N, C-alpha and C positions, 0 to 999 in steps of 0.2 A: 504494500500499499503505499504510494507516495504522499509525501507531505505538500500541503497547497502554501504557495507563498502568499503570506498574507497582505503584501504590497497590492496584489492584485485584486483584493475584496477590501475595498475602501468604504468606511461608513459615510453616510450623508447628512443633510441637516435634519433630517426626519427622526434620527438615530439619536439615542439615550446617552447620558454620560457613561453609563456604564458598559454601553457597546464601544464608545470612543477609548475608555480605560482598557478593555479586554483587547481592543486592536493594537493599541501601544503595548501591550506585554506581548501577544502574539508576534509583532515587528521585532520586540528585543529578543525574541529567541532567533531571530534570522540575521539581525544587524547588529553592529557596535551601539553603543548608548548614544554616542553623538549623530551617526546615520538615523538611527531609529528617531531621536527627537526633531532632527532637521526633516525628515520624512512626514513625520506624524503633522508637525507644525504645518507645513506647507499645505496639506490636505485640509487640516483644521481652518485655517483662514479660507481655503478656496470654498469649502463645501458646507461649512457652519459657523465657527467663529462667534465672536461677542454679542451678546443677545439672543442668541439660539436657545432652544429649549436644553439643548446639552450642556450650554454654559452654566455649571452648577458651582457650587462652594466645593462639593467633594472631588470634581474634575479639576478644578484650580488647584486643590490643596494636592491631589495626586501629581499631578503635572509640575509643581512646585518642587514636590520631593525628587522627582525625575531631573530637576535642573532647568526647567521650561516654565517661565513666568508670562502667564496667559493675561492678556489686556482683556478687560470686561467693560461694560457698558456701567451707568450710574446705580443701577438697579443691583449689580452685582458687586460693586465696590460696598454700598450699603449692607447687602447680605453677608459678605465677607467681614466687615468690622462688626455687625452684630455677632455674628457666629463665633468669632475670635473672642469677643468680649464675653459672650457665654461659657466659651471654653476656658479661659481665664477664671472666671467665677466657679466654675465646676472644678478644675485642677485646684484652686485656692481650698475649697470645702472639703476636697479630698485631704489635703495636707492637714486642714484643721481637724477634721475626724479623725485622722491618724495620731495627731498630737494628743486629742482628747482621750482617745482610747489607751494611749502609752501612758498617760497621766493616771488614769483610772487604774491600770495595771499596776505602775510603780506603787500608787496609794494603798492598792490591795496587799500589795507585798510588804510594805513598811508596816502596815497594821497586822499582820501574821508574824512578822519577824518581833514585833514589840510583844505581842501576846506571847508568843514562844519564849522571848528572852524574860518574861515576866514570870513565867511559870516553869521553866527548865527545873529551878532550883527546889521549887515547892514539891511537896509529897503529897499533902492533903490538904482538903478545905480549912481545915482547923489552922494549920500552918499559914494557909493564905490569909486567913482573918487575922492571926499574929503579924504577919507582914504589913498589912494594910496600915496606914495612917490613923490615928485617934479619929481626927476631923472627918474623916471619910467613915469611919465607923458610925459617928454621931449622924452623918446625913443618911446612911442608910437605915438605920434604927428610927429615925423620924419618919421615914419613907414608910416603914413597915407599922408603925403605931398609928 
């Protein structure tokens, strides 16, 4: 079974961003990165380009990762700015969540260590009572009475 040269099957203006991305990936299997990007960009500008249905944030992000900076129309610039801001906020929340969870884990560990260190030398409840400061004993008695 022979492979089909992807440069012979070119997407058009009615194709989706996903189809343009897949076409780029298939070109990459046949050509160098520079040749692929040049070939892809030439046909993108001829057949779809800025403002087309395929001109999406996902496509522009993918192509930017491939070293191609696609120009877009005003709505594309606005969409990219908004989505970049949303990504930044989402990334910040991920970091904050990680710090919060880490703080809770460290706090639980410190509490467990404190309890362990306070009880490791005590053998019974009566010894714990004797080890307790007198002011604390009075507070506990007031609560019980």
